[in-house]
C-alpha positions as semicolon CSV with decimal commas, in nm:
position;residue;x (nm);y (nm);z (nm)
1;M;-0,489;1,484;1,195
2;G;-0,670;1,156;1,247
3;L;-1,038;1,098;1,274
4;A;-1,250;1,255;1,546
5;G;-1,022;1,558;1,548
6;A;-0,751;1,396;1,761
7;A;-0,389;1,470;1,678
8;T;-0,169;1,237;1,476
9;I;0,106;1,089;1,693
10;V;0,475;1,128;1,607
11;L;0,719;0,861;1,721
12;A;1,051;1,023;1,803
13;P;1,366;0,855;1,669
14;G;1,466;0,570;1,896
15;L;1,120;0,530;2,048
16;E;0,982;0,182;1,996
17;V;0,643;0,034;2,076
18;A;0,629;-0,215;2,361
19;V;0,541;-0,516;2,149
20;G;0,418;-0,733;2,433
21;A;0,185;-0,463;2,555
22;V;0,003;-0,384;2,234
23;F;0,055;-0,663;1,983
24;A;-0,109;-0,903;2,223
25;G;-0,434;-0,723;2,153
26;A;-0,391;-0,636;1,787
27;G;-0,506;-0,861;1,507
28;C;-0,620;-1,140;1,742
29;K;-0,943;-1,326;1,680
30;S;-1,177;-1,293;1,973
31;S;-1,537;-1,384;2,033
32;A;-1,567;-1,037;2,178
33;S;-1,460;-0,892;1,842
34;P;-1,638;-1,100;1,577
35;D;-1,526;-0,887;1,283
36;F;-1,165;-1,005;1,316
37;S;-1,074;-1,266;1,058
38;P;-0,841;-1,550;1,159
39;D;-0,541;-1,409;0,971
40;G;-0,552;-1,083;1,166
41;S;-0,719;-0,886;0,889
42;S;-1,033;-0,696;0,968
43;A;-1,376;-0,645;0,825
44;F;-1,400;-0,440;1,041
45;P;-1,266;-0,450;1,397
46;R;-1,320;-0,098;1,516
47;G;-1,541;0,205;1,506
48;D;-1,843;0,036;1,350
49;G;-2,066;0,027;1,655
50;D;-2,127;-0,346;1,637
51;A;-1,857;-0,489;1,864
52;D;-1,982;-0,781;2,073
53;T;-1,871;-0,708;2,427
54;S;-2,097;-0,967;2,584
55;R;-1,844;-1,248;2,551
56;S;-1,506;-1,301;2,710
57;L;-1,192;-1,409;2,525
58;D;-1,252;-1,778;2,602
59;G;-1,599;-1,762;2,447
60;G;-1,790;-1,758;2,774
61;P;-2,026;-1,480;2,878
62;N;-1,891;-1,162;3,031
63;V;-2,055;-1,145;3,373
64;L;-1,917;-0,810;3,489
65;D;-2,171;-0,544;3,575
66;C;-1,995;-0,238;3,433
67;D;-2,079;0,125;3,497
68;A;-2,244;0,328;3,223
69;G;-1,999;0,401;2,940
70;L;-1,784;0,095;3,015
71;S;-1,790;-0,247;2,855
72;P;-1,676;-0,588;2,984
73;C;-1,363;-0,720;2,814
74;D;-1,183;-1,028;2,942
75;G;-1,271;-0,979;3,306
76;E;-1,246;-0,604;3,337
77;C;-1,455;-0,300;3,252
78;V;-1,303;-0,078;2,984
79;D;-1,397;0,232;2,788
80;L;-1,398;0,122;2,426
81;T;-1,394;0,483;2,312
82;K;-1,048;0,557;2,451
83;D;-0,877;0,239;2,574
84;P;-0,573;0,190;2,344
85;L;-0,574;-0,187;2,409
86;N;-0,949;-0,221;2,347
87;C;-1,027;0,048;2,093
88;G;-1,373;0,017;1,944
89;A;-1,380;-0,355;2,028
90;C;-1,232;-0,585;2,289
91;V;-0,864;-0,668;2,230
92;H;-0,830;-0,430;1,936
93;G;-0,501;-0,258;2,019
94;C;-0,370;0,064;1,866
95;L;-0,004;-0,044;1,844
96;G;0,107;0,223;2,089
97;A;-0,110;0,504;1,952
98;P;-0,400;0,663;2,141
99;C;-0,762;0,564;2,094
100;S;-1,012;0,845;2,039
101;G;-1,382;0,796;1,983
102;G;-1,330;0,424;1,940
103;L;-1,075;0,478;1,660
104;C;-0,698;0,436;1,669
105;E;-0,499;0,743;1,572
106;P;-0,237;0,731;1,292
107;V;0,130;0,749;1,385
108;V;0,401;0,938;1,195
109;L;0,692;0,698;1,150
110;A;0,904;0,938;0,944
111;S;0,868;1,311;0,878
112;G;1,060;1,576;0,688
113;Q;1,098;1,351;0,385
114;A;1,127;1,482;0,028
115;D;0,814;1,377;-0,162
116;P;0,801;1,016;-0,038
117;G;0,648;0,795;-0,304
118;A;0,664;0,416;-0,331
119;L;0,646;0,196;-0,022
120;V;0,705;-0,174;0,056
121;L;0,734;-0,377;0,377
122;D;0,927;-0,663;0,524
123;D;0,888;-0,807;0,873
124;S;1,076;-0,523;1,042
125;Y;1,094;-0,218;0,815
126;V;0,900;0,017;0,592
127;Y;1,104;0,095;0,278
128;F;1,019;0,403;0,074
129;T;1,148;0,635;-0,195
130;N;1,209;1,009;-0,173
131;V;1,148;1,142;-0,523
132;S;1,286;1,483;-0,416
133;A;1,391;1,677;-0,728
134;G;1,168;1,462;-0,946
135;D;1,302;1,373;-1,288
136;A;1,543;1,666;-1,299
137;G;1,831;1,571;-1,072
138;A;2,001;1,309;-0,859
139;A;1,863;1,430;-0,527
140;G;1,629;1,138;-0,456
141;S;1,690;0,849;-0,220
142;V;1,572;0,510;-0,101
143;A;1,523;0,491;0,276
144;R;1,369;0,281;0,550
145;V;1,220;0,324;0,896
146;P;1,138;0,056;1,156
147;K;0,773;-0,045;1,164
148;L;0,765;0,011;1,538
149;G;0,922;0,355;1,519
150;G;1,282;0,467;1,528
151;P;1,538;0,656;1,322
152;T;1,500;0,679;0,944
153;S;1,799;0,546;0,751
154;T;1,898;0,644;0,397
155;L;2,001;0,333;0,207
156;A;2,082;0,470;-0,137
157;A;2,138;0,841;-0,198
158;A;2,193;1,048;-0,514
159;Q;1,915;0,872;-0,703
160;I;1,738;1,022;-1,004
161;A;1,360;1,007;-0,954
162;P;1,353;0,678;-0,762
163;S;1,017;0,528;-0,832
164;S;0,846;0,197;-0,767
165;L;0,989;-0,045;-0,509
166;A;0,978;-0,423;-0,474
167;L;1,163;-0,670;-0,255
168;D;1,228;-1,039;-0,217
169;A;1,400;-1,230;0,060
170;N;1,744;-1,092;-0,025
171;Y;1,722;-0,776;-0,235
172;L;1,544;-0,445;-0,269
173;Y;1,463;-0,333;-0,627
174;W;1,364;0,006;-0,763
175;S;1,347;0,208;-1,080
176;S;1,510;0,540;-1,163
177;R;1,239;0,706;-1,370
178;A;1,446;0,926;-1,599
179;A;1,356;0,966;-1,964
180;G;1,608;0,788;-2,189
181;T;1,858;0,730;-1,909
182;G;1,642;0,543;-1,660
183;A;1,756;0,226;-1,489
184;L;1,655;-0,061;-1,264
185;F;1,857;-0,118;-0,948
186;K;1,889;-0,391;-0,692
187;C;2,052;-0,366;-0,351
188;P;2,111;-0,632;-0,083
189;L;1,873;-0,597;0,210
190;A;2,161;-0,685;0,438
191;G;2,386;-0,385;0,389
192;C;2,213;-0,181;0,121
193;T;2,407;0,141;0,054
194;T;2,461;0,376;-0,237
195;A;2,776;0,179;-0,319
196;T;2,609;-0,164;-0,312
197;A;2,312;-0,060;-0,530
198;V;2,386;-0,201;-0,875
199;P;2,196;-0,150;-1,202
200;I;2,041;-0,456;-1,366
201;A;1,905;-0,264;-1,669
202;T;2,006;0,078;-1,806
203;G;1,920;0,318;-2,087
204;L;1,547;0,285;-2,022
205;D;1,269;0,533;-2,093
206;A;1,108;0,630;-1,761
207;P;1,090;0,281;-1,608
208;D;0,822;0,231;-1,344
209;G;0,582;-0,025;-1,195
210;V;0,842;-0,273;-1,072
211;V;0,706;-0,614;-0,963
212;L;0,878;-0,950;-0,913
213;D;0,833;-1,321;-0,954
214;A;1,081;-1,585;-0,843
215;T;1,338;-1,509;-1,113
216;N;1,241;-1,192;-1,299
217;V;1,173;-0,820;-1,262
218;Y;0,879;-0,679;-1,459
219;F;0,846;-0,309;-1,535
220;T;0,696;-0,052;-1,769
221;T;0,879;0,197;-1,990
222;A;0,744;0,506;-2,165
223;V;0,833;0,722;-2,460
224;A;0,763;1,038;-2,261
225;A;0,806;1,054;-1,884
226;A;0,537;1,178;-1,650
227;P;0,574;1,528;-1,503
228;T;0,774;1,578;-1,185
229;G;0,630;1,367;-0,906
230;D;0,473;1,026;-0,905
231;A;0,356;0,874;-1,232
232;G;0,027;0,789;-1,063
233;D;-0,083;1,152;-1,030
234;A;-0,426;1,201;-1,179
235;G;-0,396;1,350;-1,524
236;A;-0,025;1,268;-1,561
237;G;0,130;0,989;-1,759
238;P;0,330;0,893;-2,067
239;V;0,174;0,866;-2,413
240;T;0,285;0,518;-2,511
241;G;0,505;0,249;-2,368
242;T;0,606;-0,110;-2,312
243;V;0,573;-0,383;-2,052
244;S;0,913;-0,550;-2,022
245;V;1,094;-0,813;-1,816
246;V;1,455;-0,878;-1,718
247;G;1,613;-1,149;-1,506
248;K;1,702;-1,057;-1,150
249;D;2,061;-1,117;-1,257
250;G;2,025;-0,848;-1,527
251;K;2,015;-1,096;-1,814
252;N;1,762;-1,174;-2,087
253;K;1,581;-0,841;-2,103
254;R;1,282;-0,858;-2,339
255;D;0,947;-0,700;-2,409
256;V;0,625;-0,869;-2,305
257;I;0,412;-0,623;-2,506
258;A;0,487;-0,288;-2,673
259;G;0,282;-0,002;-2,813
260;Q;0,056;0,039;-2,511
261;S;-0,107;0,365;-2,402
262;A;0,043;0,468;-2,068
263;P;0,104;0,118;-1,927
264;S;0,086;0,122;-1,548
265;G;-0,008;-0,074;-1,238
266;L;0,174;-0,402;-1,299
267;A;0,091;-0,723;-1,112
268;V;0,195;-1,082;-1,178
269;D;0,084;-1,431;-1,080
270;D;0,226;-1,769;-1,180
271;A;0,097;-1,748;-1,537
272;H;0,021;-1,389;-1,633
273;V;0,123;-1,026;-1,612
274;F;-0,159;-0,777;-1,558
275;F;-0,139;-0,405;-1,635
276;S;-0,357;-0,101;-1,682
277;T;-0,349;0,149;-1,964
278;R;-0,374;0,470;-1,770
279;V;-0,582;0,692;-1,997
280;A;-0,932;0,836;-1,971
281;A;-1,087;0,521;-2,122
282;G;-0,818;0,284;-2,001
283;G;-0,799;-0,092;-1,998
284;I;-0,725;-0,373;-1,754
285;V;-0,514;-0,612;-1,958
286;R;-0,370;-0,963;-1,914
287;C;-0,079;-1,116;-2,104
288;P;0,115;-1,443;-2,076
289;L;0,394;-1,404;-1,824
290;T;0,673;-1,495;-2,062
291;G;0,554;-1,294;-2,365
292;P;0,560;-1,192;-2,638
293;C;0,193;-1,105;-2,600
294;S;0,033;-1,102;-2,944
295;N;-0,325;-1,141;-2,817
296;P;-0,371;-0,938;-2,497
297;L;-0,694;-1,006;-2,310
298;T;-0,889;-0,701;-2,194
299;L;-1,058;-0,800;-1,869
300;A;-1,294;-0,508;-1,808
301;P;-1,482;-0,234;-1,994
302;P;-1,308;0,105;-2,030
303;Q;-1,200;0,253;-1,696
304;G;-1,125;0,608;-1,583
305;L;-0,749;0,647;-1,543
306;P;-0,686;0,297;-1,403
307;A;-0,365;0,282;-1,202
308;Q;-0,234;0,021;-0,959
309;I;-0,356;-0,340;-0,986
310;V;-0,335;-0,592;-0,700
311;L;-0,423;-0,961;-0,707
312;D;-0,553;-1,229;-0,478
313;G;-0,589;-1,594;-0,574
314;T;-0,879;-1,542;-0,816
315;T;-0,940;-1,170;-0,864
316;A;-0,778;-0,849;-0,986
317;F;-0,855;-0,524;-0,802
318;W;-0,755;-0,178;-0,917
319;A;-0,780;0,193;-0,839
320;N;-0,925;0,428;-1,100
321;N;-0,777;0,771;-1,039
322;G;-1,088;0,900;-1,214
323;G;-1,305;0,805;-0,919
324;S;-1,371;0,436;-0,845
325;L;-1,239;0,093;-0,748
326;G;-1,296;-0,207;-0,971
327;R;-1,260;-0,582;-0,956
328;V;-1,281;-0,866;-1,206
329;D;-1,200;-1,236;-1,207
330;K;-0,859;-1,307;-1,355
331;T;-1,042;-1,488;-1,635
332;G;-1,230;-1,172;-1,732
333;D;-1,560;-1,277;-1,576
334;G;-1,751;-1,102;-1,299
335;Y;-1,649;-0,741;-1,355
336;R;-1,797;-0,489;-1,114
337;E;-1,733;-0,142;-0,981
338;I;-1,710;-0,193;-0,607
339;V;-1,667;0,166;-0,484
340;A;-1,757;0,492;-0,658
341;G;-1,648;0,841;-0,564
342;G;-1,336;1,021;-0,455
343;A;-1,008;0,983;-0,639
344;P;-0,852;0,648;-0,542
345;T;-0,477;0,666;-0,587
346;R;-0,323;0,338;-0,465
347;L;-0,467;0,029;-0,299
348;A;-0,378;-0,282;-0,098
349;I;-0,579;-0,589;-0,001
350;D;-0,587;-0,859;0,264
351;A;-0,814;-1,163;0,293
352;T;-1,132;-0,960;0,347
353;T;-1,065;-0,592;0,293
354;V;-0,943;-0,340;0,037
355;Y;-0,761;-0,029;0,162
356;W;-0,683;0,273;-0,053
357;T;-0,546;0,626;-0,050
358;D;-0,735;0,924;-0,190
359;G;-0,474;1,189;-0,258
360;P;-0,703;1,477;-0,359
361;G;-0,939;1,381;-0,075
362;K;-0,650;1,378;0,176
363;S;-0,779;1,053;0,323
364;V;-0,727;0,680;0,361
365;K;-1,026;0,448;0,328
366;R;-1,129;0,085;0,342
367;A;-1,417;-0,141;0,238
368;T;-1,490;-0,509;0,224
369;K;-1,379;-0,666;-0,101
370;D;-1,736;-0,666;-0,230
371;G;-1,752;-0,290;-0,179
372;Q;-1,963;-0,290;0,134
373;R;-1,899;-0,106;0,463
374;V;-1,693;0,175;0,316
375;A;-1,517;0,368;0,592
376;V;-1,273;0,658;0,613
377;I;-0,992;0,556;0,847
378;A;-0,767;0,865;0,828
379;V;-0,837;1,225;0,729
380;D;-0,638;1,546;0,690
381;Q;-0,347;1,359;0,536
382;D;-0,093;1,552;0,327
383;D;-0,147;1,404;-0,021
384;P;-0,146;1,029;0,063
385;L;-0,004;0,810;-0,211
386;A;0,145;0,461;-0,175
387;I;-0,014;0,214;0,067
388;A;0,081;-0,127;0,208
389;I;-0,050;-0,352;0,484
390;D;0,061;-0,633;0,709
391;G;-0,131;-0,841;0,961
392;T;-0,174;-0,560;1,214
393;A;-0,137;-0,221;1,046
394;V;-0,186;-0,001;0,741
395;Y;0,110;0,206;0,616
396;W;0,117;0,486;0,363
397;T;0,327;0,774;0,234
398;N;0,217;1,137;0,241
399;R;0,383;1,332;-0,037
400;G;0,397;1,626;0,198
401;G;0,684;1,443;0,374
402;Q;0,556;1,169;0,604
403;V;0,546;0,792;0,631
404;M;0,242;0,686;0,834
405;R;0,112;0,384;1,026
406;L;-0,237;0,303;1,156
407;A;-0,353;-0,006;1,344
408;K;-0,603;-0,206;1,141
């Protein structure tokens, strides 16, 4: 279910959104919707009760005299509470989903999946893992579904606990999180199949947290694997482990830093690798990108089960599964807790906004990057986990079996 009690929408296989009809209104900056940022991100475009409907799209005044309950938008009177092309604000489209109470409803892109976990995007597709039998057997898979709706395609089958995903312009990468026999795989985006998925590192202890730079794949390993399911589950996690790197060609594997307590949540920039130590009094840590890291820099005071880290140009943001979101300058200055409460699981950011899943709370939320204007954007979700965004929508996996999309 979405907000306001309206039903979540399911896109049947083969059904695609009419791009010209709805993308023309989504993510566009308008003087009638002042909370849109120029890059299409939002802080916030809908449901906040402060949409400026007194101006037309060209910046001039709206001169229509609309009936009660309607608002002027670009020369016509519309109901902002239910118009899917002007939902909560002028020209805020719902990407083909209904608008209810001024809020777009989430869409089910894929259903009937087997514990979908990690999720990444390119211009056309949502890629995700099905953990399925967990660490015990080769029943997992890597799959994709079109962003606009359509049939789900299995790319690589018979995978053992496929975990974190990453992609570049040419390849999709993932980890097989098996204890002692784990591996990293890469598969060409053009024609990825079980047969074309090739290992670039093998014999690993529960590899996870895959991230990329131009030439390398970074990942964590662990002495003891997490229980069945995603390694980001609150309370789960290995005892000790390593942050490692290998070339995208499978060469020059090496450790960046070893002996870490439950390393998790990797992120990289041009100079450093960032990771969390996912324990009750965990750390947010920075190391030189190339390693070995003999003097790791702890960027923040102890955190409660810190998990995924994401970066913008100057700042690291992270989700504490113990109940908060944090941020700190990459230098270690300016630490602050920006949101308290719930059980943040994964997060994603754009220019103005942080979005996150709350698995135990069965919800998806957002706030400005300074922690203001916290809003719940989806409720009654079936154990939401991974989350990703593009210029127009928020995507997430529900471990109950769905891949979801919601207009920003």
